[in-house]
Every structure is written in C-alpha cells, then in structure tokens.
C-alpha positions as CSV (number, residue, x, y, z in Angstrom):
1,A,-27.8,3.1,16.4
2,L,-24.7,2.8,14.5
3,L,-22.2,4.1,16.8
4,R,-23.8,2.5,19.8
5,A,-24.0,-1.0,17.8
6,S,-20.1,0.0,17.0
7,C,-19.4,0.7,20.5
8,V,-21.0,-2.7,21.7
9,C,-19.3,-4.8,18.8
10,G,-16.0,-3.3,20.0
11,A,-16.4,-4.2,23.9
12,L,-17.9,-7.8,23.0
13,L,-14.9,-8.7,20.7
14,A,-12.4,-7.0,23.3
15,G,-14.2,-9.8,25.9
16,A,-15.8,-7.1,28.5
17,A,-18.1,-7.8,30.6
18,D,-21.5,-7.5,30.4
19,D,-21.8,-4.0,32.3
20,V,-19.0,-2.9,30.4
21,C,-21.0,-3.8,27.1
22,E,-24.2,-2.2,28.6
23,R,-22.2,1.1,29.7
24,I,-20.4,1.6,26.2
25,G,-23.6,0.7,24.6
26,R,-25.0,4.0,26.3
27,Y,-22.3,5.9,25.5
28,G,-22.4,4.9,21.9
29,A,-25.9,6.2,21.9
30,A,-24.9,9.4,23.5
31,L,-22.3,9.6,20.9
32,G,-24.5,9.6,18.4
33,V,-26.6,11.9,19.6
34,A,-24.0,14.4,20.0
35,F,-23.0,13.6,16.3
36,Q,-26.4,14.3,15.1
37,I,-26.7,17.6,16.9
38,A,-23.5,19.2,15.6
39,D,-24.1,18.3,12.4
40,D,-27.4,19.7,12.2
41,I,-25.9,22.8,14.0
42,L,-22.9,22.9,11.4
43,D,-25.3,23.1,8.5
44,V,-26.7,26.1,9.8
45,V,-23.6,27.9,10.8
46,S,-20.8,26.6,8.7
47,D,-20.3,27.1,4.7
48,T,-19.7,25.0,1.8
49,A,-16.1,24.9,1.6
50,T,-15.9,23.9,5.1
51,L,-18.2,21.2,5.1
52,G,-17.5,19.7,2.1
53,K,-21.3,19.6,1.0
54,P,-23.8,22.5,0.4
55,A,-24.3,24.4,3.7
56,G,-28.1,24.9,4.5
57,S,-29.3,22.5,2.4
58,D,-31.1,20.6,5.6
59,A,-33.3,24.0,5.7
60,E,-33.7,23.6,2.1
61,Q,-35.4,20.4,2.2
62,G,-37.1,21.5,5.1
63,K,-36.0,18.6,7.3
64,N,-36.6,18.7,11.2
65,T,-33.3,19.4,12.5
66,Y,-32.4,20.3,16.2
67,P,-31.8,24.0,15.4
68,A,-35.0,24.3,13.4
69,L,-36.8,22.6,16.2
70,V,-35.1,24.2,19.4
71,G,-33.1,27.0,17.9
72,L,-28.9,27.1,17.8
73,D,-28.8,27.8,21.7
74,E,-30.9,25.0,23.0
75,S,-29.2,23.1,20.4
76,R,-25.6,23.8,21.6
77,R,-26.8,23.1,25.0
78,L,-28.2,19.6,24.1
79,A,-24.8,18.8,22.1
80,R,-23.0,19.5,25.0
81,E,-25.2,17.8,27.9
82,Q,-24.7,14.2,25.5
83,A,-20.7,14.8,25.1
84,D,-20.7,15.3,28.8
85,A,-22.9,11.8,29.2
86,C,-20.3,10.2,26.9
87,V,-17.4,11.8,29.3
88,A,-19.3,10.5,32.5
89,L,-20.2,6.9,30.9
90,A,-16.2,6.7,30.0
91,G,-15.1,7.7,33.2
92,F,-15.2,3.8,34.4
93,S,-12.1,3.0,32.8
94,G,-9.7,5.4,34.1
95,P,-7.0,6.7,31.8
96,E,-7.5,4.2,29.4
97,A,-10.7,5.9,28.2
98,E,-9.2,9.0,27.4
99,F,-9.8,8.7,24.1
100,L,-13.6,8.2,24.4
101,R,-13.5,11.6,26.3
102,A,-11.4,13.0,23.7
103,L,-13.6,12.0,21.0
104,A,-16.6,13.1,22.8
105,E,-15.7,16.6,22.8
106,Y,-14.2,16.5,19.5
107,T,-17.4,15.4,18.0
108,I,-19.0,18.9,19.1
109,T,-16.3,20.9,18.4
110,R,-15.5,20.3,14.9
111,A,-15.6,22.4,12.3
112,A,-16.5,20.2,9.5
C-alpha cells in the first residue's frame, strides 16, 4: 500500500490524468507485492552480511512468508509474475517509463 500511495501521489503531483493515476496505482501495488516476495526470498537464501540484517529471522519468528507458505520456486515465480505485471502497466508511457520497468526488474533481482 505504501508503494501504491507513493506512485499515485507522484502522478497526482505531476498532473497526470485519472486513468494514468489508476494505472500507476496498480503498478505500485504490484511493485509492493514483488518487493515483499523478494524480501521474503532473500531472508531464506542470503546471508546476514549481505542483507545487513539477520538472515533467517523470519523463520525464527514463525512469520508467514511466501517461501514458508508456497516454497521458494513458487515464490520466485510469483515475484516474476508481479514484476512482469509492473512492466506491462508501465508500458503505456513508452521510453519515458524505462525507469519504472527497470525498478520492477531490480526489485526481484536485488541481492540485499
């Protein structure tokens, strides 16, 4: 919800049309889900030094994470699905939206 709100506020401040605000809101929502899934995956597959926080802490705390609920492979597939949705939603703006497309990709390929 935070990423969705940030995207919509930016679009509103830029004077974007209602349909653009709605679409960028869906982009932000998908980006937020992709980010959360990627964060959950990193907690399982990364190490404390890379993450800058204790790796494996989600499992230790018994949190309901994507990998805990659906496994790593399905989590990766879902993260890709959300990133692809972001890319499709950003496609309406042509080359001006390259940053939005790159951000979606970075969100699921980051190491920390």
